[in-house]
PDB file of N, CA, C and O in Angstrom:
ATOM      1  N   MET A   1       0.841  -1.185   0.000  1.00  0.00           N
ATOM      2  CA  MET A   1       0.000   0.000   0.000  1.00  0.00           C
ATOM      3  C   MET A   1       0.884   1.246   0.000  1.00  0.00           C
ATOM      4  O   MET A   1       1.854   1.328   0.754  1.00  0.00           O
ATOM      5  N   GLN A   2       0.548   2.194  -0.833  1.00  0.00           N
ATOM      6  CA  GLN A   2       1.316   3.423  -0.918  1.00  0.00           C
ATOM      7  C   GLN A   2       0.904   4.399   0.178  1.00  0.00           C
ATOM      8  O   GLN A   2      -0.261   4.487   0.568  1.00  0.00           O
ATOM      9  N   LYS A   3       1.914   5.130   0.660  1.00  0.00           N
ATOM     10  CA  LYS A   3       1.615   6.201   1.604  1.00  0.00           C
ATOM     11  C   LYS A   3       1.115   7.399   0.803  1.00  0.00           C
ATOM     12  O   LYS A   3       1.614   7.689  -0.284  1.00  0.00           O
ATOM     13  N   LYS A   4       0.134   8.078   1.352  1.00  0.00           N
ATOM     14  CA  LYS A   4      -0.384   9.277   0.704  1.00  0.00           C
ATOM     15  C   LYS A   4      -0.279  10.448   1.667  1.00  0.00           C
ATOM     16  O   LYS A   4      -0.402  10.288   2.881  1.00  0.00           O
ATOM     17  N   LEU A   5      -0.055  11.597   1.118  1.00  0.00           N
ATOM     18  CA  LEU A   5       0.091  12.814   1.904  1.00  0.00           C
ATOM     19  C   LEU A   5      -1.266  13.481   2.051  1.00  0.00           C
ATOM     20  O   LEU A   5      -1.866  13.929   1.074  1.00  0.00           O
ATOM     21  N   TYR A   6      -1.737  13.538   3.289  1.00  0.00           N
ATOM     22  CA  TYR A   6      -3.013  14.179   3.610  1.00  0.00           C
ATOM     23  C   TYR A   6      -2.798  15.217   4.693  1.00  0.00           C
ATOM     24  O   TYR A   6      -1.826  15.160   5.446  1.00  0.00           O
ATOM     25  N   ARG A   7      -3.730  16.177   4.761  1.00  0.00           N
ATOM     26  CA  ARG A   7      -3.780  17.057   5.919  1.00  0.00           C
ATOM     27  C   ARG A   7      -4.419  16.277   7.051  1.00  0.00           C
ATOM     28  O   ARG A   7      -5.401  15.564   6.844  1.00  0.00           O
ATOM     29  N   SER A   8      -3.872  16.408   8.233  1.00  0.00           N
ATOM     30  CA  SER A   8      -4.373  15.665   9.382  1.00  0.00           C
ATOM     31  C   SER A   8      -5.654  16.295   9.912  1.00  0.00           C
ATOM     32  O   SER A   8      -5.781  17.518   9.984  1.00  0.00           O
ATOM     33  N   GLN A   9      -6.593  15.441  10.278  1.00  0.00           N
ATOM     34  CA  GLN A   9      -7.812  15.926  10.923  1.00  0.00           C
ATOM     35  C   GLN A   9      -7.679  15.930  12.439  1.00  0.00           C
ATOM     36  O   GLN A   9      -8.414  16.635  13.132  1.00  0.00           O
ATOM     37  N   THR A  10      -6.736  15.138  12.953  1.00  0.00           N
ATOM     38  CA  THR A  10      -6.616  15.002  14.402  1.00  0.00           C
ATOM     39  C   THR A  10      -5.435  15.767  14.977  1.00  0.00           C
ATOM     40  O   THR A  10      -5.514  16.266  16.100  1.00  0.00           O
ATOM     41  N   ASP A  11      -4.346  15.869  14.233  1.00  0.00           N
ATOM     42  CA  ASP A  11      -3.138  16.527  14.728  1.00  0.00           C
ATOM     43  C   ASP A  11      -2.964  17.844  13.984  1.00  0.00           C
ATOM     44  O   ASP A  11      -2.108  17.971  13.109  1.00  0.00           O
ATOM     45  N   LYS A  12      -3.792  18.824  14.349  1.00  0.00           N
ATOM     46  CA  LYS A  12      -3.709  20.089  13.634  1.00  0.00           C
ATOM     47  C   LYS A  12      -3.817  21.262  14.597  1.00  0.00           C
ATOM     48  O   LYS A  12      -4.477  21.189  15.634  1.00  0.00           O
ATOM     49  N   LYS A  13      -3.156  22.328  14.223  1.00  0.00           N
ATOM     50  CA  LYS A  13      -3.250  23.585  14.958  1.00  0.00           C
ATOM     51  C   LYS A  13      -3.995  24.621  14.111  1.00  0.00           C
ATOM     52  O   LYS A  13      -4.830  25.365  14.625  1.00  0.00           O
ATOM     53  N   ILE A  14      -3.688  24.663  12.811  1.00  0.00           N
ATOM     54  CA  ILE A  14      -4.353  25.602  11.911  1.00  0.00           C
ATOM     55  C   ILE A  14      -5.130  24.825  10.846  1.00  0.00           C
ATOM     56  O   ILE A  14      -6.361  24.814  10.855  1.00  0.00           O
ATOM     57  N   ALA A  15      -4.407  24.178   9.932  1.00  0.00           N
ATOM     58  CA  ALA A  15      -5.074  23.469   8.840  1.00  0.00           C
ATOM     59  C   ALA A  15      -4.700  21.992   8.770  1.00  0.00           C
ATOM     60  O   ALA A  15      -5.249  21.264   7.944  1.00  0.00           O
ATOM     61  N   GLY A  16      -3.780  21.533   9.615  1.00  0.00           N
ATOM     62  CA  GLY A  16      -3.392  20.134   9.611  1.00  0.00           C
ATOM     63  C   GLY A  16      -2.247  19.797   8.682  1.00  0.00           C
ATOM     64  O   GLY A  16      -1.923  18.624   8.497  1.00  0.00           O
ATOM     65  N   VAL A  17      -1.625  20.814   8.093  1.00  0.00           N
ATOM     66  CA  VAL A  17      -0.536  20.588   7.142  1.00  0.00           C
ATOM     67  C   VAL A  17       0.675  19.965   7.836  1.00  0.00           C
ATOM     68  O   VAL A  17       1.197  18.952   7.370  1.00  0.00           O
ATOM     69  N   CYS A  18       1.120  20.547   8.923  1.00  0.00           N
ATOM     70  CA  CYS A  18       2.302  20.029   9.628  1.00  0.00           C
ATOM     71  C   CYS A  18       2.045  18.636  10.198  1.00  0.00           C
ATOM     72  O   CYS A  18       2.932  17.783  10.168  1.00  0.00           O
ATOM     73  N   GLY A  19       0.856  18.399  10.712  1.00  0.00           N
ATOM     74  CA  GLY A  19       0.509  17.080  11.220  1.00  0.00           C
ATOM     75  C   GLY A  19       0.497  16.032  10.126  1.00  0.00           C
ATOM     76  O   GLY A  19       0.923  14.897  10.345  1.00  0.00           O
ATOM     77  N   GLY A  20       0.014  16.401   8.954  1.00  0.00           N
ATOM     78  CA  GLY A  20      -0.005  15.483   7.823  1.00  0.00           C
ATOM     79  C   GLY A  20       1.384  15.177   7.307  1.00  0.00           C
ATOM     80  O   GLY A  20       1.687  14.027   6.987  1.00  0.00           O
ATOM     81  N   ILE A  21       2.232  16.190   7.222  1.00  0.00           N
ATOM     82  CA  ILE A  21       3.614  15.978   6.764  1.00  0.00           C
ATOM     83  C   ILE A  21       4.371  15.116   7.775  1.00  0.00           C
ATOM     84  O   ILE A  21       5.132  14.228   7.391  1.00  0.00           O
ATOM     85  N   ALA A  22       4.163  15.376   9.052  1.00  0.00           N
ATOM     86  CA  ALA A  22       4.825  14.578  10.084  1.00  0.00           C
ATOM     87  C   ALA A  22       4.384  13.116  10.024  1.00  0.00           C
ATOM     88  O   ALA A  22       5.208  12.213  10.168  1.00  0.00           O
ATOM     89  N   ALA A  23       3.104  12.884   9.815  1.00  0.00           N
ATOM     90  CA  ALA A  23       2.608  11.514   9.716  1.00  0.00           C
ATOM     91  C   ALA A  23       3.171  10.822   8.482  1.00  0.00           C
ATOM     92  O   ALA A  23       3.478   9.631   8.528  1.00  0.00           O
ATOM     93  N   TYR A  24       3.309  11.542   7.394  1.00  0.00           N
ATOM     94  CA  TYR A  24       3.838  10.969   6.159  1.00  0.00           C
ATOM     95  C   TYR A  24       5.279  10.502   6.337  1.00  0.00           C
ATOM     96  O   TYR A  24       5.653   9.428   5.867  1.00  0.00           O
ATOM     97  N   PHE A  25       6.084  11.314   7.018  1.00  0.00           N
ATOM     98  CA  PHE A  25       7.492  10.972   7.228  1.00  0.00           C
ATOM     99  C   PHE A  25       7.725  10.173   8.513  1.00  0.00           C
ATOM    100  O   PHE A  25       8.836   9.700   8.750  1.00  0.00           O
ATOM    101  N   GLY A  26       6.695  10.018   9.338  1.00  0.00           N
ATOM    102  CA  GLY A  26       6.810   9.221  10.553  1.00  0.00           C
ATOM    103  C   GLY A  26       7.616   9.886  11.650  1.00  0.00           C
ATOM    104  O   GLY A  26       8.323   9.207  12.395  1.00  0.00           O
ATOM    105  N   ILE A  27       7.522  11.207  11.763  1.00  0.00           N
ATOM    106  CA  ILE A  27       8.223  11.930  12.814  1.00  0.00           C
ATOM    107  C   ILE A  27       7.218  12.762  13.607  1.00  0.00           C
ATOM    108  O   ILE A  27       6.051  12.874  13.230  1.00  0.00           O
ATOM    109  N   ASP A  28       7.681  13.332  14.692  1.00  0.00           N
ATOM    110  CA  ASP A  28       6.814  14.124  15.555  1.00  0.00           C
ATOM    111  C   ASP A  28       6.429  15.428  14.862  1.00  0.00           C
ATOM    112  O   ASP A  28       7.270  16.074  14.236  1.00  0.00           O
ATOM    113  N   SER A  29       5.169  15.811  14.974  1.00  0.00           N
ATOM    114  CA  SER A  29       4.688  17.019  14.302  1.00  0.00           C
ATOM    115  C   SER A  29       5.293  18.291  14.884  1.00  0.00           C
ATOM    116  O   SER A  29       5.343  19.316  14.203  1.00  0.00           O
ATOM    117  N   THR A  30       5.748  18.243  16.120  1.00  0.00           N
ATOM    118  CA  THR A  30       6.379  19.424  16.716  1.00  0.00           C
ATOM    119  C   THR A  30       7.658  19.806  15.964  1.00  0.00           C
ATOM    120  O   THR A  30       7.959  20.989  15.808  1.00  0.00           O
ATOM    121  N   ILE A  31       8.392  18.821  15.509  1.00  0.00           N
ATOM    122  CA  ILE A  31       9.614  19.096  14.740  1.00  0.00           C
ATOM    123  C   ILE A  31       9.268  19.805  13.439  1.00  0.00           C
ATOM    124  O   ILE A  31       9.928  20.774  13.066  1.00  0.00           O
ATOM    125  N   ILE A  32       8.241  19.330  12.749  1.00  0.00           N
ATOM    126  CA  ILE A  32       7.816  19.962  11.501  1.00  0.00           C
ATOM    127  C   ILE A  32       7.346  21.390  11.768  1.00  0.00           C
ATOM    128  O   ILE A  32       7.643  22.301  10.994  1.00  0.00           O
ATOM    129  N   ARG A  33       6.617  21.582  12.855  1.00  0.00           N
ATOM    130  CA  ARG A  33       6.136  22.932  13.173  1.00  0.00           C
ATOM    131  C   ARG A  33       7.290  23.888  13.472  1.00  0.00           C
ATOM    132  O   ARG A  33       7.257  25.048  13.059  1.00  0.00           O
ATOM    133  N   LEU A  34       8.306  23.410  14.184  1.00  0.00           N
ATOM    134  CA  LEU A  34       9.467  24.260  14.468  1.00  0.00           C
ATOM    135  C   LEU A  34      10.212  24.627  13.193  1.00  0.00           C
ATOM    136  O   LEU A  34      10.620  25.775  13.019  1.00  0.00           O
ATOM    137  N   VAL A  35      10.388  23.664  12.310  1.00  0.00           N
ATOM    138  CA  VAL A  35      11.055  23.946  11.030  1.00  0.00           C
ATOM    139  C   VAL A  35      10.240  24.956  10.227  1.00  0.00           C
ATOM    140  O   VAL A  35      10.799  25.854   9.597  1.00  0.00           O
ATOM    141  N   TRP A  36       8.922  24.805  10.254  1.00  0.00           N
ATOM    142  CA  TRP A  36       8.068  25.716   9.502  1.00  0.00           C
ATOM    143  C   TRP A  36       8.145  27.137  10.073  1.00  0.00           C
ATOM    144  O   TRP A  36       8.195  28.108   9.317  1.00  0.00           O
ATOM    145  N   VAL A  37       8.155  27.257  11.386  1.00  0.00           N
ATOM    146  CA  VAL A  37       8.273  28.588  12.002  1.00  0.00           C
ATOM    147  C   VAL A  37       9.617  29.221  11.653  1.00  0.00           C
ATOM    148  O   VAL A  37       9.684  30.416  11.363  1.00  0.00           O
ATOM    149  N   LEU A  38      10.679  28.430  11.679  1.00  0.00           N
ATOM    150  CA  LEU A  38      11.989  28.956  11.283  1.00  0.00           C
ATOM    151  C   LEU A  38      11.986  29.400   9.825  1.00  0.00           C
ATOM    152  O   LEU A  38      12.601  30.411   9.483  1.00  0.00           O
ATOM    153  N   ALA A  39      11.304  28.658   8.972  1.00  0.00           N
ATOM    154  CA  ALA A  39      11.219  29.043   7.560  1.00  0.00           C
ATOM    155  C   ALA A  39      10.442  30.346   7.393  1.00  0.00           C
ATOM    156  O   ALA A  39      10.776  31.158   6.530  1.00  0.00           O
ATOM    157  N   VAL A  40       9.417  30.550   8.202  1.00  0.00           N
ATOM    158  CA  VAL A  40       8.646  31.796   8.128  1.00  0.00           C
ATOM    159  C   VAL A  40       9.482  32.966   8.625  1.00  0.00           C
ATOM    160  O   VAL A  40       9.507  34.028   8.002  1.00  0.00           O
ATOM    161  N   VAL A  41      10.168  32.771   9.754  1.00  0.00           N
ATOM    162  CA  VAL A  41      10.919  33.865  10.362  1.00  0.00           C
ATOM    163  C   VAL A  41      12.160  34.232   9.545  1.00  0.00           C
ATOM    164  O   VAL A  41      12.423  35.409   9.296  1.00  0.00           O
ATOM    165  N   PHE A  42      12.922  33.209   9.129  1.00  0.00           N
ATOM    166  CA  PHE A  42      14.194  33.495   8.471  1.00  0.00           C
ATOM    167  C   PHE A  42      14.119  33.501   6.953  1.00  0.00           C
ATOM    168  O   PHE A  42      14.870  34.223   6.298  1.00  0.00           O
ATOM    169  N   GLY A  43      13.231  32.713   6.392  1.00  0.00           N
ATOM    170  CA  GLY A  43      13.170  32.629   4.937  1.00  0.00           C
ATOM    171  C   GLY A  43      12.100  33.509   4.337  1.00  0.00           C
ATOM    172  O   GLY A  43      12.279  34.066   3.254  1.00  0.00           O
ATOM    173  N   GLY A  44      10.997  33.635   5.029  1.00  0.00           N
ATOM    174  CA  GLY A  44       9.915  34.457   4.529  1.00  0.00           C
ATOM    175  C   GLY A  44       8.945  33.716   3.627  1.00  0.00           C
ATOM    176  O   GLY A  44       7.775  34.089   3.545  1.00  0.00           O
ATOM    177  N   ALA A  45       9.403  32.680   2.952  1.00  0.00           N
ATOM    178  CA  ALA A  45       8.541  31.949   2.027  1.00  0.00           C
ATOM    179  C   ALA A  45       7.743  30.862   2.735  1.00  0.00           C
ATOM    180  O   ALA A  45       6.892  30.226   2.114  1.00  0.00           O
ATOM    181  N   GLY A  46       7.997  30.639   4.005  1.00  0.00           N
ATOM    182  CA  GLY A  46       7.307  29.581   4.736  1.00  0.00           C
ATOM    183  C   GLY A  46       5.818  29.810   4.839  1.00  0.00           C
ATOM    184  O   GLY A  46       5.047  28.855   4.746  1.00  0.00           O
ATOM    185  N   LEU A  47       5.387  31.038   5.026  1.00  0.00           N
ATOM    186  CA  LEU A  47       3.962  31.349   5.122  1.00  0.00           C
ATOM    187  C   LEU A  47       3.257  31.079   3.804  1.00  0.00           C
ATOM    188  O   LEU A  47       2.175  30.492   3.789  1.00  0.00           O
ATOM    189  N   LEU A  48       3.847  31.494   2.712  1.00  0.00           N
ATOM    190  CA  LEU A  48       3.272  31.235   1.393  1.00  0.00           C
ATOM    191  C   LEU A  48       3.225  29.730   1.114  1.00  0.00           C
ATOM    192  O   LEU A  48       2.240  29.224   0.575  1.00  0.00           O
ATOM    193  N   ALA A  49       4.291  29.024   1.483  1.00  0.00           N
ATOM    194  CA  ALA A  49       4.336  27.573   1.286  1.00  0.00           C
ATOM    195  C   ALA A  49       3.254  26.885   2.112  1.00  0.00           C
ATOM    196  O   ALA A  49       2.648  25.920   1.645  1.00  0.00           O
ATOM    197  N   TYR A  50       3.003  27.357   3.319  1.00  0.00           N
ATOM    198  CA  TYR A  50       1.963  26.764   4.166  1.00  0.00           C
ATOM    199  C   TYR A  50       0.587  26.974   3.541  1.00  0.00           C
ATOM    200  O   TYR A  50      -0.226  26.050   3.502  1.00  0.00           O
ATOM    201  N   ILE A  51       0.331  28.165   3.062  1.00  0.00           N
ATOM    202  CA  ILE A  51      -0.968  28.463   2.444  1.00  0.00           C
ATOM    203  C   ILE A  51      -1.176  27.602   1.202  1.00  0.00           C
ATOM    204  O   ILE A  51      -2.263  27.061   0.999  1.00  0.00           O
ATOM    205  N   VAL A  52      -0.152  27.474   0.379  1.00  0.00           N
ATOM    206  CA  VAL A  52      -0.251  26.638  -0.818  1.00  0.00           C
ATOM    207  C   VAL A  52      -0.483  25.175  -0.424  1.00  0.00           C
ATOM    208  O   VAL A  52      -1.320  24.498  -1.020  1.00  0.00           O
ATOM    209  N   ALA A  53       0.249  24.692   0.570  1.00  0.00           N
ATOM    210  CA  ALA A  53       0.091  23.308   1.014  1.00  0.00           C
ATOM    211  C   ALA A  53      -1.314  23.073   1.569  1.00  0.00           C
ATOM    212  O   ALA A  53      -1.905  22.021   1.329  1.00  0.00           O
ATOM    213  N   ALA A  54      -1.846  24.037   2.302  1.00  0.00           N
ATOM    214  CA  ALA A  54      -3.189  23.897   2.856  1.00  0.00           C
ATOM    215  C   ALA A  54      -4.240  23.844   1.751  1.00  0.00           C
ATOM    216  O   ALA A  54      -5.270  23.188   1.906  1.00  0.00           O
ATOM    217  N   LEU A  55      -3.988  24.520   0.652  1.00  0.00           N
ATOM    218  CA  LEU A  55      -4.930  24.502  -0.463  1.00  0.00           C
ATOM    219  C   LEU A  55      -4.781  23.256  -1.333  1.00  0.00           C
ATOM    220  O   LEU A  55      -5.766  22.764  -1.883  1.00  0.00           O
ATOM    221  N   VAL A  56      -3.569  22.748  -1.459  1.00  0.00           N
ATOM    222  CA  VAL A  56      -3.293  21.635  -2.369  1.00  0.00           C
ATOM    223  C   VAL A  56      -3.496  20.270  -1.712  1.00  0.00           C
ATOM    224  O   VAL A  56      -4.015  19.351  -2.347  1.00  0.00           O
ATOM    225  N   MET A  57      -3.095  20.129  -0.459  1.00  0.00           N
ATOM    226  CA  MET A  57      -3.173  18.828   0.217  1.00  0.00           C
ATOM    227  C   MET A  57      -4.625  18.483   0.550  1.00  0.00           C
ATOM    228  O   MET A  57      -5.340  19.309   1.117  1.00  0.00           O
ATOM    229  N   PRO A  58      -5.068  17.265   0.201  1.00  0.00           N
ATOM    230  CA  PRO A  58      -6.437  16.874   0.560  1.00  0.00           C
ATOM    231  C   PRO A  58      -6.528  16.518   2.044  1.00  0.00           C
ATOM    232  O   PRO A  58      -5.539  16.130   2.666  1.00  0.00           O
ATOM    233  N   VAL A  59      -7.724  16.657   2.591  1.00  0.00           N
ATOM    234  CA  VAL A  59      -7.969  16.282   3.982  1.00  0.00           C
ATOM    235  C   VAL A  59      -8.035  14.759   4.045  1.00  0.00           C
ATOM    236  O   VAL A  59      -8.559  14.117   3.135  1.00  0.00           O
ATOM    237  N   ALA A  60      -7.510  14.194   5.105  1.00  0.00           N
ATOM    238  CA  ALA A  60      -7.518  12.738   5.272  1.00  0.00           C
ATOM    239  C   ALA A  60      -8.952  12.229   5.342  1.00  0.00           C
ATOM    240  O   ALA A  60      -9.781  12.813   6.040  1.00  0.00           O
ATOM    241  N   PRO A  61      -9.256  11.146   4.626  1.00  0.00           N
ATOM    242  CA  PRO A  61     -10.604  10.572   4.712  1.00  0.00           C
ATOM    243  C   PRO A  61     -10.897  10.057   6.118  1.00  0.00           C
ATOM    244  O   PRO A  61      -9.984   9.873   6.923  1.00  0.00           O
ATOM    245  N   GLU A  62     -12.163   9.828   6.404  1.00  0.00           N
ATOM    246  CA  GLU A  62     -12.586   9.405   7.744  1.00  0.00           C
ATOM    247  C   GLU A  62     -11.894   8.138   8.221  1.00  0.00           C
ATOM    248  O   GLU A  62     -11.506   8.068   9.387  1.00  0.00           O
ATOM    249  N   GLY A  63     -11.724   7.141   7.373  1.00  0.00           N
ATOM    250  CA  GLY A  63     -11.158   5.873   7.797  1.00  0.00           C
ATOM    251  C   GLY A  63      -9.645   5.861   7.888  1.00  0.00           C
ATOM    252  O   GLY A  63      -9.066   4.885   8.366  1.00  0.00           O
ATOM    253  N   VAL A  64      -8.995   6.919   7.442  1.00  0.00           N
ATOM    254  CA  VAL A  64      -7.537   6.958   7.413  1.00  0.00           C
ATOM    255  C   VAL A  64      -7.023   7.627   8.670  1.00  0.00           C
ATOM    256  O   VAL A  64      -7.381   8.765   8.973  1.00  0.00           O
ATOM    257  N   GLU A  65      -6.181   6.911   9.398  1.00  0.00           N
ATOM    258  CA  GLU A  65      -5.542   7.467  10.593  1.00  0.00           C
ATOM    259  C   GLU A  65      -4.118   7.808  10.204  1.00  0.00           C
ATOM    260  O   GLU A  65      -3.304   6.906  10.006  1.00  0.00           O
ATOM    261  N   ASN A  66      -3.802   9.069  10.093  1.00  0.00           N
ATOM    262  CA  ASN A  66      -2.482   9.454   9.601  1.00  0.00           C
ATOM    263  C   ASN A  66      -1.645  10.184  10.636  1.00  0.00           C
ATOM    264  O   ASN A  66      -0.713  10.902  10.272  1.00  0.00           O
ATOM    265  N   ALA A  67      -1.951  10.020  11.910  1.00  0.00           N
ATOM    266  CA  ALA A  67      -1.175  10.680  12.949  1.00  0.00           C
ATOM    267  C   ALA A  67      -0.604   9.637  13.898  1.00  0.00           C
ATOM    268  O   ALA A  67      -1.240   9.302  14.897  1.00  0.00           O
ATOM    269  N   PRO A  68       0.587   9.117  13.603  1.00  0.00           N
ATOM    270  CA  PRO A  68       1.115   8.047  14.432  1.00  0.00           C
ATOM    271  C   PRO A  68       1.572   8.485  15.805  1.00  0.00           C
ATOM    272  O   PRO A  68       1.803   7.632  16.662  1.00  0.00           O
ATOM    273  N   PHE A  69       1.714   9.779  16.054  1.00  0.00           N
ATOM    274  CA  PHE A  69       2.220  10.238  17.339  1.00  0.00           C
ATOM    275  C   PHE A  69       1.123  10.807  18.217  1.00  0.00           C
ATOM    276  O   PHE A  69       1.378  11.683  19.044  1.00  0.00           O
ATOM    277  N   GLN A  70      -0.075  10.325  18.049  1.00  0.00           N
ATOM    278  CA  GLN A  70      -1.147  10.789  18.914  1.00  0.00           C
ATOM    279  C   GLN A  70      -0.948  10.242  20.316  1.00  0.00           C
ATOM    280  O   GLN A  70      -0.432   9.140  20.504  1.00  0.00           O
ATOM    281  N   GLN A  71      -1.357  11.017  21.277  1.00  0.00           N
ATOM    282  CA  GLN A  71      -1.273  10.546  22.650  1.00  0.00           C
ATOM    283  C   GLN A  71      -2.394   9.558  22.888  1.00  0.00           C
ATOM    284  O   GLN A  71      -3.540   9.793  22.506  1.00  0.00           O
ATOM    285  N   GLN A  72      -2.052   8.455  23.520  1.00  0.00           N
ATOM    286  CA  GLN A  72      -3.043   7.450  23.817  1.00  0.00           C
ATOM    287  C   GLN A  72      -3.549   7.641  25.239  1.00  0.00           C
ATOM    288  O   GLN A  72      -2.863   8.188  26.102  1.00  0.00           O
ATOM    289  N   ALA A  73      -4.763   7.176  25.449  1.00  0.00           N
ATOM    290  CA  ALA A  73      -5.351   7.278  26.773  1.00  0.00           C
ATOM    291  C   ALA A  73      -4.555   6.407  27.741  1.00  0.00           C
ATOM    292  O   ALA A  73      -4.114   5.320  27.368  1.00  0.00           O
ATOM    293  N   PRO A  74      -4.366   6.860  28.963  1.00  0.00           N
ATOM    294  CA  PRO A  74      -3.617   6.046  29.923  1.00  0.00           C
ATOM    295  C   PRO A  74      -4.352   4.752  30.225  1.00  0.00           C
ATOM    296  O   PRO A  74      -5.582   4.705  30.242  1.00  0.00           O
ATOM    297  N   GLN A  75      -3.584   3.714  30.460  1.00  0.00           N
ATOM    298  CA  GLN A  75      -4.149   2.409  30.771  1.00  0.00           C
ATOM    299  C   GLN A  75      -4.691   2.413  32.196  1.00  0.00           C
ATOM    300  O   GLN A  75      -4.077   2.976  33.102  1.00  0.00           O
ATOM    301  N   GLN A  76      -5.834   1.789  32.382  1.00  0.00           N
ATOM    302  CA  GLN A  76      -6.407   1.711  33.712  1.00  0.00           C
ATOM    303  C   GLN A  76      -5.758   0.573  34.481  1.00  0.00           C
ATOM    304  O   GLN A  76      -5.405  -0.462  33.916  1.00  0.00           O
ATOM    305  N   ASP A  77      -5.611   0.784  35.762  1.00  0.00           N
ATOM    306  CA  ASP A  77      -5.038  -0.230  36.629  1.00  0.00           C
ATOM    307  C   ASP A  77      -6.114  -1.278  36.906  1.00  0.00           C
ATOM    308  O   ASP A  77      -7.186  -0.965  37.423  1.00  0.00           O
ATOM    309  N   THR A  78      -5.811  -2.511  36.555  1.00  0.00           N
ATOM    310  CA  THR A  78      -6.795  -3.579  36.753  1.00  0.00           C
ATOM    311  C   THR A  78      -6.714  -4.184  38.139  1.00  0.00           C
ATOM    312  O   THR A  78      -7.604  -4.934  38.539  1.00  0.00           O
ATOM    313  N   GLY A  79      -5.662  -3.871  38.878  1.00  0.00           N
ATOM    314  CA  GLY A  79      -5.510  -4.405  40.213  1.00  0.00           C
ATOM    315  C   GLY A  79      -4.925  -5.805  40.232  1.00  0.00           C
ATOM    316  O   GLY A  79      -4.879  -6.444  41.283  1.00  0.00           O
ATOM    317  N   ASP A  80      -4.484  -6.282  39.097  1.00  0.00           N
ATOM    318  CA  ASP A  80      -3.902  -7.625  39.014  1.00  0.00           C
ATOM    319  C   ASP A  80      -2.417  -7.580  39.329  1.00  0.00           C
ATOM    320  O   ASP A  80      -1.579  -7.801  38.455  1.00  0.00           O
ATOM    321  N   TYR A  81      -2.105  -7.296  40.564  1.00  0.00           N
ATOM    322  CA  TYR A  81      -0.706  -7.291  40.961  1.00  0.00           C
ATOM    323  C   TYR A  81      -0.601  -7.924  42.341  1.00  0.00           C
ATOM    324  O   TYR A  81      -1.552  -7.933  43.122  1.00  0.00           O
ATOM    325  N   THR A  82       0.540  -8.431  42.602  1.00  0.00           N
ATOM    326  CA  THR A  82       0.785  -9.059  43.898  1.00  0.00           C
ATOM    327  C   THR A  82       1.674  -8.137  44.713  1.00  0.00           C
ATOM    328  O   THR A  82       2.774  -7.797  44.276  1.00  0.00           O
ATOM    329  N   PRO A  83       1.222  -7.731  45.878  1.00  0.00           N
ATOM    330  CA  PRO A  83       2.071  -6.872  46.693  1.00  0.00           C
ATOM    331  C   PRO A  83       3.305  -7.637  47.169  1.00  0.00           C
ATOM    332  O   PRO A  83       3.279  -8.859  47.320  1.00  0.00           O
ATOM    333  N   TYR A  84       4.348  -6.916  47.394  1.00  0.00           N
ATOM    334  CA  TYR A  84       5.603  -7.526  47.815  1.00  0.00           C
ATOM    335  C   TYR A  84       5.460  -8.035  49.244  1.00  0.00           C
ATOM    336  O   TYR A  84       5.048  -7.307  50.147  1.00  0.00           O
ATOM    337  N   THR A  85       5.803  -9.276  49.417  1.00  0.00           N
ATOM    338  CA  THR A  85       5.836  -9.847  50.768  1.00  0.00           C
ATOM    339  C   THR A  85       7.183 -10.509  50.959  1.00  0.00           C
ATOM    340  O   THR A  85       7.715 -11.165  50.063  1.00  0.00           O
ATOM    341  N   GLU A  86       7.704 -10.324  52.118  1.00  0.00           N
ATOM    342  CA  GLU A  86       9.011 -10.895  52.407  1.00  0.00           C
ATOM    343  C   GLU A  86       8.849 -12.343  52.854  1.00  0.00           C
ATOM    344  O   GLU A  86       8.026 -12.648  53.717  1.00  0.00           O
ATOM    345  N   VAL A  87       9.620 -13.209  52.274  1.00  0.00           N
ATOM    346  CA  VAL A  87       9.575 -14.625  52.609  1.00  0.00           C
ATOM    347  C   VAL A  87      10.888 -14.964  53.316  1.00  0.00           C
ATOM    348  O   VAL A  87      11.977 -14.700  52.805  1.00  0.00           O
ATOM    349  N   ARG A  88      10.753 -15.562  54.517  1.00  0.00           N
ATOM    350  CA  ARG A  88      11.945 -15.939  55.275  1.00  0.00           C
ATOM    351  C   ARG A  88      12.064 -17.450  55.309  1.00  0.00           C
ATOM    352  O   ARG A  88      11.070 -18.169  55.414  1.00  0.00           O
ATOM    353  N   ASN A  89      13.242 -17.893  55.222  1.00  0.00           N
ATOM    354  CA  ASN A  89      13.520 -19.324  55.325  1.00  0.00           C
ATOM    355  C   ASN A  89      14.289 -19.584  56.611  1.00  0.00           C
ATOM    356  O   ASN A  89      15.407 -20.098  56.578  1.00  0.00           O
ATOM    357  N   ASP A  90      13.703 -19.238  57.718  1.00  0.00           N
ATOM    358  CA  ASP A  90      14.318 -19.485  59.019  1.00  0.00           C
ATOM    359  C   ASP A  90      14.013 -20.904  59.475  1.00  0.00           C
ATOM    360  O   ASP A  90      12.928 -21.431  59.231  1.00  0.00           O
ATOM    361  N   GLU A  91      14.943 -21.486  60.111  1.00  0.00           N
ATOM    362  CA  GLU A  91      14.707 -22.830  60.633  1.00  0.00           C
ATOM    363  C   GLU A  91      13.785 -22.796  61.857  1.00  0.00           C
ATOM    364  O   GLU A  91      13.222 -23.827  62.226  1.00  0.00           O
ATOM    365  N   ASN A  92      13.623 -21.636  62.486  1.00  0.00           N
ATOM    366  CA  ASN A  92      12.788 -21.525  63.681  1.00  0.00           C
ATOM    367  C   ASN A  92      11.301 -21.471  63.352  1.00  0.00           C
ATOM    368  O   ASN A  92      10.487 -21.650  64.258  1.00  0.00           O
ATOM    369  N   ASN A  93      10.917 -21.243  62.147  1.00  0.00           N
ATOM    370  CA  ASN A  93       9.492 -21.116  61.773  1.00  0.00           C
ATOM    371  C   ASN A  93       8.849 -22.445  61.586  1.00  0.00           C
ATOM    372  O   ASN A  93       7.661 -22.518  61.272  1.00  0.00           O
TER     373      ASN A  93
END
């Protein structure tokens, strides 16, 4: 199956462009966002590139999960644990 570049519906701050690019390359979206901010501040073309990407990239379909770095819900404690008990092998017992 081929990977496709989509805008993320779940990992987005503005339009989901950085979340979609991060999911495509399999890296954290925060890294992509930092690179994009640096491109806007130092290069100037980053804002135009973001707008073009937001217009060109399709939104991910409903069945497609394209954000591998989503935070998962914490696991509930089932209580299936054994508390520590000290076992002695004394001859007097």
